[in-house]
SELODREN-460336 format. One record per residue (C-alpha): residue in one letter; x negated, y negated, z. Coordinates in steps of 0.1 Angstrom, whole numbers, plus 2048, in hexadecimal, padded with zeros to 3 digits. Layout:
% residues N
type; xx; yy; zz
A; X; Y; Z
...
***
This chain:
% residues 607
type; xx; yy; zz
M; 251; 867; 7AE
C; 235; 855; 79C
G; 21E; 867; 784
I; 1F8; 863; 785
I; 1DC; 86F; 76F
G; 1B7; 86A; 76D
I; 19C; 875; 754
I; 176; 874; 755
S; 166; 87D; 734
E; 14B; 874; 71B
T; 165; 866; 702
P; 17F; 84A; 705
V; 19C; 854; 71C
A; 1B7; 839; 718
D; 1CB; 84C; 6FD
R; 1CB; 86C; 711
L; 1D5; 85A; 731
V; 1F3; 84C; 71F
D; 1FC; 86F; 711
G; 1FA; 87C; 734
L; 212; 861; 740
K; 22A; 86A; 724
R; 22C; 88D; 733
M; 234; 87F; 755
E; 24B; 862; 74D
Y; 267; 876; 75D
R; 256; 86F; 77E
G; 25D; 84A; 77B
Y; 260; 82F; 760
D; 262; 80E; 772
S; 23F; 804; 766
S; 21E; 813; 75B
G; 1FA; 80B; 758
V; 1D6; 817; 752
C; 1B4; 80D; 760
T; 194; 817; 74E
I; 170; 80F; 757
D; 15A; 802; 73B
D; 137; 7F4; 740
G; 13D; 7EF; 765
Q; 15E; 7DD; 760
M; 181; 7E7; 76A
I; 199; 7E3; 74D
R; 1BD; 7E3; 759
R; 1DB; 7E3; 742
R; 1FE; 7E4; 751
A; 222; 7DF; 745
E; 244; 7DC; 754
G; 25F; 7F5; 749
K; 25A; 815; 735
L; 23A; 823; 729
A; 240; 817; 705
N; 239; 7F4; 712
L; 217; 7FE; 71E
V; 210; 80E; 6FD
E; 216; 7EC; 6EC
V; 200; 7DA; 705
L; 1E3; 7F3; 6FE
K; 1E7; 7ED; 6D8
D; 1DF; 7C8; 6DD
S; 1C7; 7CC; 6FA
P; 1B6; 7EE; 6FA
A; 1A6; 7FE; 718
P; 184; 80C; 70F
G; 171; 824; 726
T; 16A; 848; 72C
I; 179; 849; 74F
G; 19B; 83D; 75A
I; 1BB; 841; 76D
A; 1DF; 83B; 764
H; 202; 839; 775
T; 227; 839; 76D
R; 23B; 82A; 789
W; 25B; 830; 79C
A; 25E; 812; 7B1
T; 260; 815; 7D7
H; 24F; 7F5; 7E6
G; 252; 7D8; 7CF
A; 267; 7D1; 7B0
P; 25F; 7E2; 78F
T; 249; 7C5; 782
E; 228; 7C4; 770
A; 218; 7B6; 78F
N; 224; 7D4; 7A3
A; 219; 7ED; 789
H; 1FC; 804; 790
P; 1DE; 807; 78E
H; 1D7; 7EF; 7AB
A; 1B4; 7E3; 7B1
G; 19C; 7D1; 7C8
K; 179; 7C5; 7BE
A; 169; 7E7; 7C2
A; 185; 800; 7BC
A; 1A5; 807; 7A9
L; 1BF; 822; 7B0
V; 1E0; 831; 7A7
H; 1F7; 83E; 7C2
N; 215; 855; 7C4
G; 227; 854; 7E5
I; 22E; 83B; 801
I; 216; 82B; 81A
E; 22D; 826; 838
N; 215; 810; 84D
F; 20B; 7F9; 830
R; 217; 7DA; 841
T; 1FF; 7DF; 85E
L; 1E3; 7E6; 846
R; 1EC; 7C8; 830
D; 1EC; 7B1; 84F
E; 1C9; 7BE; 858
L; 1BD; 7B7; 834
N; 1CC; 795; 834
A; 1BA; 78C; 854
D; 19A; 798; 843
G; 19F; 781; 825
Y; 1AE; 79A; 80D
T; 1CE; 790; 7FB
A; 1E5; 7A8; 7E9
E; 1F1; 79F; 7C7
S; 20F; 7B6; 7C7
E; 22C; 7BF; 7DE
T; 222; 7E4; 7DF
D; 216; 7FA; 7FB
S; 1FD; 80A; 7E3
E; 1E8; 7EB; 7DE
V; 1DF; 7EC; 803
V; 1CD; 80D; 7FD
A; 1B9; 7FF; 7E0
L; 1AE; 7E1; 7F5
L; 1A5; 7F6; 812
V; 18F; 80D; 7FD
S; 180; 7EF; 7EB
R; 178; 7DE; 80C
E; 164; 7FC; 818
V; 150; 7FE; 7F8
E; 14A; 7D8; 7F9
R; 13C; 7DD; 81C
G; 123; 7F6; 80E
A; 134; 817; 812
S; 132; 831; 7F6
P; 153; 83A; 7E5
E; 154; 85B; 7F8
E; 14E; 849; 819
A; 168; 82F; 811
V; 183; 849; 80A
R; 179; 85E; 829
T; 17E; 83E; 83E
V; 19F; 833; 82F
L; 1B3; 853; 82B
P; 1B8; 85A; 850
R; 1C6; 837; 854
L; 1E3; 83D; 83B
R; 205; 848; 848
G; 21E; 856; 830
A; 21A; 86A; 810
F; 201; 865; 7F4
A; 1EF; 872; 7D6
L; 1D3; 85B; 7CB
A; 1BB; 858; 7AF
I; 19F; 83E; 7B4
V; 184; 831; 79D
F; 166; 81A; 7A5
P; 158; 802; 78B
D; 134; 805; 79A
Q; 137; 82B; 79B
P; 146; 835; 779
D; 13C; 859; 77D
R; 158; 864; 794
I; 17D; 863; 79C
I; 188; 86A; 7C0
G; 1A9; 87A; 7C6
A; 1BC; 881; 7E6
R; 1DE; 88F; 7EF
L; 1F4; 891; 80E
G; 219; 899; 808
S; 218; 892; 7E3
P; 20A; 8AA; 7C9
L; 1E9; 8A7; 7B7
V; 1D6; 8BF; 7A1
I; 1B3; 8C0; 792
G; 1AE; 8CA; 76E
H; 18D; 8DB; 763
G; 17F; 8D4; 740
E; 15E; 8D7; 72E
G; 149; 8B8; 736
E; 168; 8A6; 742
M; 181; 8A9; 75F
F; 1A4; 89E; 766
I; 1BB; 896; 783
G; 1E1; 893; 782
S; 202; 896; 794
D; 20A; 8B7; 784
A; 1FD; 8D2; 76C
L; 216; 8C7; 751
A; 204; 8A5; 74E
L; 1E3; 8B7; 748
A; 1EF; 8D3; 732
P; 1E2; 8C5; 711
L; 1C0; 8BF; 722
T; 1BA; 8DF; 735
Q; 1CA; 8FE; 742
R; 1B1; 902; 75E
I; 1C0; 8F3; 77D
S; 1B8; 8F0; 7A2
Y; 1D3; 8E6; 7BA
L; 1C9; 8CF; 7D7
E; 1D7; 8D9; 7F9
E; 1E6; 8C2; 813
G; 1CC; 8A9; 81F
D; 1B2; 8B1; 804
W; 19D; 897; 7F3
A; 187; 89D; 7D5
V; 16A; 88D; 7C3
V; 16F; 894; 79E
T; 151; 890; 786
R; 14C; 89A; 762
E; 13B; 8BA; 76E
G; 154; 8C6; 788
V; 165; 8BE; 7A9
Q; 15B; 8BE; 7CD
V; 179; 8C3; 7E4
H; 17B; 8BA; 809
D; 197; 8C4; 821
A; 1A9; 8AD; 83A
Q; 18C; 8B2; 852
G; 172; 8A8; 838
K; 165; 8CB; 834
E; 15A; 8D5; 811
V; 171; 8F0; 804
E; 178; 904; 7E4
R; 19A; 903; 7D2
E; 1A1; 91F; 7BA
I; 1A2; 918; 795
V; 1C1; 927; 786
A; 1D3; 927; 764
S; 1EE; 90D; 765
G; 206; 91D; 74D
A; 214; 8FB; 744
S; 21C; 8F6; 720
A; 205; 8E0; 70C
A; 21F; 8DC; 6F1
A; 22D; 8BA; 6EE
V; 24F; 8B7; 6FF
E; 266; 8AD; 6E2
R; 28B; 8A7; 6DF
G; 28D; 8B9; 6BE
N; 2AD; 8B1; 6AC
Y; 2BF; 8A6; 6CB
R; 2C6; 882; 6D4
H; 2BB; 885; 6F8
F; 2A7; 89D; 70D
M; 2C6; 8A2; 723
Q; 2DA; 8AD; 705
K; 2BE; 8C5; 6FB
E; 2BC; 8D3; 71E
I; 2E2; 8D8; 720
F; 2E1; 8EC; 700
E; 2C3; 900; 70B
Q; 2D6; 90F; 728
P; 2E1; 92F; 718
T; 2BD; 937; 70F
V; 2AD; 92D; 730
V; 2C8; 93E; 745
A; 2C2; 95E; 731
Q; 29C; 95A; 736
T; 2A1; 955; 75C
L; 2B9; 973; 75F
S; 2A0; 989; 74D
S; 289; 986; 76B
Y; 2A5; 98F; 784
V; 2BB; 9A8; 772
R; 2B1; 9CB; 765
Q; 2C7; 9D2; 748
A; 2BC; 9F6; 744
D; 2CA; A01; 766
Q; 2E0; 9E3; 76D
T; 2D0; 9D9; 78D
V; 2C5; 9B8; 79D
A; 2A0; 9B4; 7A5
L; 28D; 99A; 7B7
P; 267; 993; 7B7
Q; 253; 9A8; 7CF
M; 253; 99B; 7F3
D; 240; 9A2; 813
F; 25F; 9A3; 829
D; 27E; 9B8; 82D
L; 29B; 9A6; 81C
S; 2B4; 9BD; 82D
S; 2A9; 9AF; 84F
I; 2B5; 98C; 847
D; 2D4; 984; 85C
R; 2D7; 95F; 856
M; 2CC; 947; 83A
T; 2C5; 922; 839
I; 2C6; 910; 817
V; 2B6; 8EE; 813
A; 2B5; 8D8; 7F4
C; 2BC; 8B6; 7E5
G; 2D3; 8A9; 7CB
T; 2DD; 8C1; 7AF
S; 2C8; 8DC; 7BF
Y; 2DD; 8D8; 7DF
Y; 2FD; 8DE; 7CC
A; 2EE; 8FD; 7BD
G; 2E7; 908; 7E1
M; 30B; 902; 7EA
V; 316; 91A; 7CF
G; 2FC; 932; 7DB
R; 30B; 931; 7FE
Y; 32D; 93C; 7F1
W; 31D; 959; 7DF
I; 306; 964; 7FB
E; 321; 963; 815
Q; 33A; 974; 7FE
F; 324; 990; 7F1
A; 30A; 996; 80D
R; 31F; 98A; 82B
V; 300; 977; 837
P; 309; 956; 847
V; 2F8; 938; 836
D; 2F1; 915; 843
I; 2EA; 8FA; 829
D; 2DE; 8D7; 82D
V; 2CF; 8BB; 818
A; 2AA; 8BA; 81C
S; 2A9; 895; 825
E; 2BD; 89C; 845
F; 2B3; 8BF; 84E
R; 293; 8BB; 860
Y; 29E; 89C; 873
R; 2B9; 8B1; 884
E; 29E; 8C9; 88F
P; 2B7; 8E5; 88C
P; 2B2; 905; 8A0
L; 2AA; 921; 889
P; 2B0; 946; 890
K; 292; 95D; 893
G; 28D; 971; 874
G; 2A2; 95A; 85E
L; 29C; 953; 83A
A; 299; 92E; 82F
L; 2A0; 929; 80A
F; 294; 909; 7F9
I; 2A0; 8FE; 7D6
S; 28D; 8E5; 7C1
Q; 288; 8E0; 79C
S; 265; 8D1; 7A0
G; 25B; 8E3; 7C0
E; 24C; 8C2; 7CC
T; 26B; 8B0; 7DA
A; 25D; 89F; 7FA
D; 27C; 8A3; 810
T; 280; 8C8; 806
L; 25B; 8CF; 80B
A; 25C; 8BF; 82E
A; 27A; 8D4; 837
L; 267; 8F3; 82A
R; 24A; 8EC; 841
Y; 261; 8E7; 85F
C; 271; 909; 858
K; 250; 91A; 854
A; 245; 90B; 876
Q; 265; 919; 885
G; 25B; 93C; 879
Q; 273; 93F; 85C
T; 26C; 954; 83E
I; 26A; 93C; 820
A; 27A; 941; 7FE
A; 278; 927; 7E2
I; 28C; 924; 7C1
V; 277; 90D; 7AC
N; 271; 906; 787
V; 24C; 8FF; 78B
P; 23B; 91F; 797
T; 21B; 90D; 7A0
S; 22B; 8F2; 7B5
T; 225; 8EC; 7D9
M; 245; 8FD; 7E4
A; 23E; 91B; 7CF
R; 21B; 91F; 7DE
E; 228; 91C; 801
A; 245; 934; 7FE
D; 245; 958; 80A
L; 25D; 961; 7EE
L; 25B; 94D; 7CD
L; 27B; 94F; 7B8
P; 271; 93D; 798
I; 28A; 931; 77E
H; 27F; 930; 75A
A; 290; 910; 74E
G; 270; 902; 73F
P; 267; 8DD; 742
E; 286; 8C8; 74A
I; 280; 8A4; 73E
G; 2A2; 895; 742
V; 2A4; 885; 764
A; 2C7; 893; 76A
S; 2C2; 8B8; 770
T; 2D6; 8D0; 75A
K; 2C5; 8F0; 74F
A; 2B2; 8F3; 770
F; 2D3; 8F2; 782
T; 2E2; 90F; 76F
C; 2C2; 923; 772
Q; 2C2; 91D; 798
L; 2E6; 92B; 799
A; 2DB; 94A; 785
V; 2C0; 951; 79F
L; 2D7; 94B; 7BC
A; 2F0; 963; 7AE
A; 2D5; 97E; 7AA
L; 2C8; 977; 7CE
A; 2EC; 97A; 7DC
A; 2F1; 99B; 7CA
K; 2D0; 9A9; 7D4
L; 2D5; 99F; 7F9
A; 2F7; 9AF; 7F8
V; 2E8; 9CF; 7EA
V; 2CD; 9D2; 805
K; 2E5; 9C9; 820
G; 2FD; 9E5; 815
Q; 318; 9CD; 80C
M; 319; 9D4; 7E7
E; 31F; 9F7; 7D8
R; 30D; A02; 7B9
A; 32C; 9FD; 7A3
E; 32F; 9D9; 7B0
E; 30A; 9D2; 7A9
Q; 30F; 9DE; 785
E; 32D; 9C7; 781
V; 31A; 9A9; 78E
V; 2FD; 9B1; 775
R; 316; 9B4; 759
H; 326; 993; 760
L; 304; 982; 764
L; 2F9; 98F; 743
E; 319; 980; 734
A; 30F; 95D; 740
P; 2F9; 952; 723
A; 314; 95A; 709
C; 32F; 949; 71E
L; 318; 92A; 721
N; 317; 92A; 6FB
Q; 33C; 92B; 6F9
A; 33E; 90D; 711
L; 326; 8F9; 6FC
D; 33D; 8FF; 6DE
H; 355; 8E5; 6EE
D; 33B; 8C9; 6EC
D; 34E; 8B7; 6D1
D; 36F; 8B9; 6E4
I; 35E; 8AA; 703
A; 34E; 88E; 6EE
A; 370; 886; 6DF
M; 380; 880; 702
A; 362; 86E; 713
H; 370; 84C; 70A
T; 38D; 852; 721
I; 375; 854; 73F
A; 35B; 83A; 735
P; 370; 81B; 73F
A; 376; 829; 762
R; 369; 817; 781
D; 36C; 837; 796
V; 370; 85C; 78E
L; 379; 878; 7A6
Y; 370; 89D; 7A1
L; 383; 8B9; 7B2
G; 37B; 8DE; 7B6
R; 382; 8FB; 7CE
G; 36B; 916; 7DA
A; 34B; 919; 7C5
D; 35B; 8FE; 7AE
F; 358; 8E4; 7CA
P; 332; 8E2; 7C6
M; 338; 8DF; 7A0
A; 34F; 8C1; 7A8
L; 332; 8B1; 7BC
E; 31A; 8B9; 79F
G; 331; 8AA; 785
A; 335; 88A; 799
L; 30F; 888; 79E
K; 309; 88C; 779
L; 321; 870; 770
K; 312; 859; 78A
E; 2EE; 860; 77F
I; 2F1; 858; 75A
S; 311; 844; 754
Y; 30F; 82F; 774
I; 334; 835; 77B
H; 33C; 83A; 7A0
A; 348; 85E; 7A4
E; 34F; 875; 7C1
G; 354; 89A; 7C4
Y; 36D; 8A9; 7DD
A; 37A; 8CB; 7E8
S; 39C; 8CB; 7D9
G; 3AD; 8D2; 7FA
E; 39D; 8B3; 809
M; 3AD; 89B; 7F0
K; 3CB; 895; 806
H; 3B5; 88E; 824
G; 3AC; 86B; 819
P; 39F; 869; 7F5
I; 3C2; 86A; 7E6
A; 3C6; 846; 7F2
L; 3AE; 83D; 7D5
I; 3C4; 84D; 7BA
D; 3D4; 836; 7A0
E; 3D7; 836; 77B
D; 3B3; 827; 778
V; 3A2; 843; 78B
P; 39E; 862; 775
V; 39C; 883; 788
V; 388; 89F; 779
V; 395; 8C1; 786
I; 37F; 8E0; 783
A; 396; 8FD; 785
P; 38F; 91E; 773
S; 3AC; 936; 774
G; 3A9; 94E; 791
P; 3B2; 953; 7B5
L; 3AE; 92E; 7BF
F; 3BE; 91F; 7A0
E; 3E1; 91A; 7AD
K; 3D6; 907; 7CC
T; 3C0; 8F1; 7B7
V; 3DD; 8EA; 79F
S; 3F2; 8E0; 7BD
N; 3D7; 8C7; 7C7
M; 3D7; 8BB; 7A3
Q; 3FC; 8B5; 7A3
E; 3F8; 8A0; 7C3
V; 3E1; 88A; 7AF
R; 3F9; 888; 791
A; 416; 880; 7A8
R; 404; 860; 7B1
G; 3FD; 854; 78E
G; 3DA; 864; 78C
Q; 3CC; 86D; 76A
V; 3BF; 891; 76A
V; 3A4; 8A1; 754
L; 3A8; 8C6; 758
I; 38A; 8DE; 752
S; 396; 901; 750
D; 39A; 920; 73A
A; 3B6; 926; 721
D; 3CC; 936; 73C
G; 3C7; 919; 754
L; 3CD; 8FF; 739
A; 3ED; 911; 72E
E; 3FA; 910; 751
A; 3F0; 8ED; 75D
G; 3E2; 8DA; 73F
E; 402; 8C8; 735
G; 403; 8A3; 73D
C; 3DD; 8A0; 743
L; 3C9; 883; 737
A; 3B2; 89D; 727
T; 3AA; 8C1; 729
I; 389; 8D4; 724
E; 38B; 8F9; 71B
M; 371; 911; 728
P; 36E; 937; 721
K; 37F; 94E; 739
V; 363; 95B; 750
H; 35F; 96F; 76F
P; 35E; 959; 78F
L; 33A; 963; 795
I; 32D; 951; 776
A; 347; 936; 775
P; 330; 91C; 786
L; 315; 922; 76B
V; 32F; 91D; 74F
Y; 341; 900; 75F
A; 321; 8ED; 763
V; 321; 8E8; 73D
P; 341; 8D3; 73A
V; 338; 8BC; 758
Q; 315; 8B7; 749
L; 323; 8B0; 726
L; 33E; 899; 734
A; 324; 883; 746
Y; 30E; 884; 727
H; 329; 878; 70F
V; 337; 85E; 727
A; 313; 850; 72A
L; 311; 84F; 704
V; 332; 83B; 702
K; 324; 823; 71C
G; 302; 820; 70C
T; 2EE; 828; 72B
D; 2CB; 838; 72B
V; 2D3; 85D; 72D
D; 2B0; 86B; 732
Q; 2A2; 850; 748
P; 2BE; 841; 75C
R; 2B7; 823; 771
N; 2A8; 826; 793
L; 2A3; 84C; 791
A; 285; 863; 78D
K; 283; 888; 786
S; 26C; 893; 7A2
V; 273; 882; 7C4
T; 251; 885; 7D6
V; 258; 86A; 7F0
E; 270; 86B; 80E
***
């Protein structure tokens, strides 16, 4: 969730710390802060709300110093106030924290009994006070950290500075990501490579349980047992270019309109145009031996997985189980020997999904991961990495990552079908042809942006909105409802069309718009029947379909949204566009914060 960064240098660091936070604000924007050390003094500057507020604070009250740490917060324990903003500090140490300390109450009670009083409501301040207490008792920074870390239950990435030892930053990770950046006469620490991209391309990834002493000359890494270890320096590949909106009003809008390009980029890695075949990255296992798959993900990625299940079962005839990551491992499901577990995550750091991945690995499953960050923890722990090439996604509501995930899932389903003997050569060529049509069809869908903007005002006043779809369109209904909830704050639900009459129809009246996703095809007539059930009860229907579908069922609708006529295989990619644009334009009408909606963060690194 939260974003952390630290710099130790020979030159002032405050401006660069803030620039790093700007690149991580998608991780959380409830509050922010910096702490530098100058002449043996800790200088803390914090602000409630978005990062721009901290920038104003620093204009009036600069933070000098050549060593410092900084934080942008997504609130877990404690309201998003200045007092709860990081960095937190004791007399002898200050730190920033990403994660959750589950046993903080017990630790806080111990500190209270020892005369230490917390100034905030956070779990993080407890760690700062524990480390500070050890140093005050005479321990070195390294000894203090070595003593405190085993006492922490939960997940954490930490960066710690010491006013009496301004020559080091100590970092530690367990369950939350942390990277070390290598420079010339300076070093860096951060939540991800993107934050450090303008500073260095030379990155070391800390592994679970690692803690590291970072100085201007380099880094000394210790594993969970305290043994000194080496962590390979690699090229991060993260873009150092500033992430800008360009001519777009919002990052979300920009990322919606980037979809034709990034889907084409993603498909170029999985489709060989010359011989019209589907290709996957090299793997160390026999894909044809996979007889059962398990898909695990959260949020939008979970809905991509639901579409993938339709494709895999339809094409490859391989049964697929799918579950949300936050529930999966607590069921302790029995997993078949030789099964393939597929994890989908934009960031590759989602805590629930990562925990499920490790459960599956312990159960002997082969691990595949569809991620947008090829250097992420999930990517590094997978047996088969299936990267998407969406580029940095800054808008908190996922758009382009979703369609790229779908593109990879379609390619995976087709390849699995080929190796399982379920897809003839001519069928594979047809799949490839339709996949290659997807970018152009996405462009055609985007051409209806103005039409969607013009009807958004009919949805904006609604208290509730229902979305309906059948087959692979059902997950699109769920995704459409999620998008509307995320950025417009309208309560919305997605349902399988046939389930409407099993309860939800009781909600239907003239004040509850129903968005029906129904491309013409084999399931169209049944979906239209469900739509008529809604209209018979006074419901207002917004129909999203192609010209044939609108000609047959569009009369009498509150509004219609026309999409290009496409093959069912790529329909989910194309129909993602109108549900994204509808949510976007409704949010504009309501005046909500599109890119940074309340209470949300891009990368969910806590359970």
